N, C-alpha and C positions, 0 to 999 in steps of 0.2 A: 236317811231313807226311812220311810214309815215301816212299822212292824209288818203290815200286810205285804208291802212290796218286798221286804226282806225275806219273809216266809216264801213268797212266790219264787224268788231267785234261788233260795236254798233248795226248794223242791226240784227245780230244774237242774241245779248242780248235782244233787244227789242222784237224780235220774241219769245224768251223764256219767257220774262216778260208777254206778252200777253197770251201765252199758260198756264202759271202758274195761271194767273188770271182766265182763263177758267176752269182750274182744281178746283180751290177754289169754283167757282160758281157751278160747277157740284156737288161737295161734299155737298155744302149748299142746293142744290136743290134735293139731295137724288138720283142722277143718279146711274145707275147700276155700280157695281165694274168694270166690263170689260171696260166700256166706260171711266171711270175715269183713270184706269191704262193705257189705250191706250194713252190718252192725257198726262198723267204724263211721260210716256216714251218719247213722242215727245218733251216735255219740257226739259227733261234730256238730250236728244240727242242734242238739240239746245245749251244747256250750254256747253256740251262736245266740240262741234264744235267751239264755241267761244273760249274756252280754247286752243284748238289745233291751231286755227288761231293766237292767241296771241303768242304762243310758236314758230310757224312757222315764224312769222314776226320777232321775236327776232333772230331766227337762220339766217334768210336772212341778217339782219342788221349786225350781227357778222361776217358773211362770207364776206360781202362787206367791213367792217372795216379792217379785216385781209388782204383782197386783196389790200387795200390802204396802208398797213403797219402800221395800227393803232391798238391799243389795243381794243378789243371788250368791250362793256359796261357790258356784263354779261359773266361769264365764261362758257365754254362748259359743264363742270361738273354740274353747276347749272341749265343750260338749260335741260340737260339730266334728272336731278331729277324732274324738273317741268313737263317735258313731261311724265315721268313715273308716276307722281302723278295723271295724268289725265287718265291713262290706267286702 
């Protein structure tokens, strides 16, 4: 994975980490269910986006490798399974 792609994924994961810490604090503080679920959904979405960013980065790398006549590091079928596991 390129440094740029890695940084983008890390930003998303750190955001999800912060949101999840917020959810835990909300539950501990006895916040209303609606507030907790809203924040939990945001954390879930951030994790999803990090996963999709990882798969997209791998897809780009595979396409570039194939364009150079090299064998991709991950098979297309495996990438498809990874993508579908996020859906």
